[in-house]
Steps between C-alpha positions, in 0.01 A plus 500: 500500500318502173688357199552730202528200267207384294305196591497361141700563183387360168771482234544380139133573423299661220319744735191667339546855631412830348873548467627260232799268538463437879647169601525526883260609775531540870230466763518648851218465768245408228573771253712535189792710600740467204496417121806480283634372167788339700482241771425665843719254692699780653186588699464141642582438869537169690123459533405602147323235286656506152282360218662424167214502246711332240391755233121445569250777496388683816156666484290704739261270685180468297185665618183299401243781457198259491502161677277288729745330748247352736298323223824392341636350822172320556528364139865389570378305810177344356364330191694715249386420142746772369775249550340260265537487108207641307343156480166384632629161602770670701230707673293187571802318650596794724150561628425138562828452690441803711150388583617150586775633720270723696215266597393714798493834322142634482555688171748419223631818360791645314608742229694550182311347210526631151198522263674375196531161672119453462296438186332830420735692725309455833461218749175320592373358821461151345884463493530603857205280599684206363820574695331614826155341520465494881595850609463855375798602286597844370808618305591865431639574148864617462373842419260515804210610275329158496393227737453126404251326725358157520129424547523468878656839528237656275224331720645637812524846344132461391600546132267339253391564141269776605729686742535860371860642428619700800628860450832507313490123447375227269380144556605327181233290329494273202278534199210345692538747782648243737771633744826355386714526822695805379439823692658833365600788712286570815285199422785290635444666843180301530723187537834629647311680787401152623862365519629429852704796613873494475659506849749761607785246521448369148464855361831604653665200353352580162617855503850401615526234232394762237762744640777245474398416138492871401844553659629211303393677192687819600193679626579716802181726510141464378159647493232263627215566262217378721518546876160384606302172532443371135460167324482297830826668623519677833588871529887523468513817699534349849744246363725759360491703814615198706776406262621867473485551877726196579739541201383193301395740217826540327357676181383855477131480429215748414154366561215597272178484709215340320212731394173306531292620209176421677588717814551826308621813658392385851830298536727800479535554876578128555767510232662796680496299825650197325777730349575646844529156658702363211829672516737273675865437428549435127126490432257786444140496359486823303328392190139401406429248234201570276388224252311634201461196275587139456688326224470454123495112502172502712357796303498693835757764393316825416537584118411802301370277213333151525710187526555308175446132439325254724449691821422340842143524633399755235744761630505817288754758633591353843451634847583833665494408865441858622289763324743750336348802676523325839860410408578863465358576849708216639818614345451866608437389869795261504737749343399776731564263793851448362443133403691368196242336278593166333236419227438171313401566141539247224263613230520834305173625650609423853836674426319809381264495793798490743684777313188714514461434874870582568456823287201596714718442811784703365274786411339508841793391710765678719790409289620208710779284374286188509643331186175323393543209260289286271603131479481238216400723200438210266329723248523885494322719252762709304320821605579408871871404463627865545270564793732288740778752466264795489335398829811357670347154515741209530458218249527182715573228243511113533742435217502120517155503350600657176581177298327247286399242764240254399278645767517841338495390139200267542299661775578879475610617156183376321287693750706821431502483118784616275473877571512474877769219472727763346448716816581210733731596787623833357811543720723676251221749406447582861872550563528704174245748601667554839316269728688365810519130502488263804504123461356220707415132473148467624619169657330250532326599178852464331848421607672741722842480326585866402764389257242293304277806492788723382577258223141494380472876514802524270424214265121449518581135519472234776817402686590142426557429865130584591279187513193709426638635161295256303381522140606537145718806435535594877875477469547613138209738404494826697157626620472844336877567497452868439410532869833345630708701740880554502686283757607802706145632511367163620763465759420847632139422506547209741745690729500876500152529344331270755695666780359826393148351492561397863628833602831337580706653216712704756604181672512212246468427124842626391858406607628840608687625804277554801229260386394194705714192390197306358653321210525171315815313369419298186686179393623653176558828305200635304682517165192435288127465535516122494714514819227699675240216501775239591648703781439409863557688826783358713476755773217745601579771769269725688680770709820321408384175665439182304136396470565242234839308438809527701799730519 
């Protein structure tokens, strides 16, 4: 006989529900079945788990709307420079130790370096030659837009001073035209394509390690922003399918299938085939990721006006990876085939080109509820701010970046100039004009802790707990404070907003009766914004079952 008692009751909690004052919640067969201002202990039966939250806050499980779990897991399990302080000697020690402890490894590779660690903002092959003189070595930057290679790796890739820049990439050269060992954007593929392939077993371990870390951050759902072979990583699609089929995928995941710019419209049929094969268990591959530009620090973000200051490699207004007219055709076709489109746009020209393409798709489309989104939005021209709401385009923001890190202050802001700096990460303007906000981490580019990102969205400061919040003023001088969000808006963006972006808003994202019991119990009440950055998840539930912590 089926019990009528709930499986779990949470009491003495500050439950963030649309109805104010809720302190108790009941879960039955994976769904929220009761909410009340009084304890729901009268519903409990002999087998009911009762959790006394001790006054702590209970939130909907976070949905990370833009993350790269496979790359993040590989980083966790390899030579991870992101765990080091921003200090060149620390990098040297870590790389040398890794190389010495892996004497039989054909290539020495890793990830996670920050440009502000190096004189001039970019690494050189001479440093890596000293540390790894006997084998090819290659390290991907924390933002995944640059590759640091030693001379042996460059030789194997047949890169010399006369090698032309590949499409959508740049081989960095010094004042004498000599290749420095830094490769921007698609130029990095010349080296990373030579890396020994990651085997299936290690890839599974990496994805599971990333999942465990995300659950520990209170993340119960995400959108994988690059499902395809990239940066020396294998295609995550078959890994997701295996993990989803046997129940090891405990998160709800939407996969954004990679759009290969060089393949054009000829890849549409294969994307439909990948989508059809990619709906298994908690995973579905219903989105396509289109990358339109790079990043400001490398002068590869596409800008309406030239970069200021000392630009890299004579860059002027950056790179648009896809011709704007072709981009319109791509978006029309994807929209008509009922794909959600997830676009990368950092510079204001790229943002405009993406909005123009999505407008063309809307005008030619069939009225599908595809919920297209543009991610990053470092700089948006004022004329384009209201177009997000007008076109129904989701603003997918990475709020942890909106602070005065040394990396941003020294490498990025001088390239923007004062006028564009004032438009840096215009979150509040987007919200004020009616745009829907979703929030993601872009991990491993930045830390996946949603509470840190929410703190920065509200204060425009770095959390003191974040080891990468480095630089004068990062804790005390807000980065363009006029763009800060209210706390409730920021919390909604990382829960209900991102759930909406994933087409999951009818199941998760809010703590209401009938929704799936995906939630996180924090270690304290959120009585002020400082408590947000200090809070930690004690318990994370998916379908009412613990995926982090214990009952």
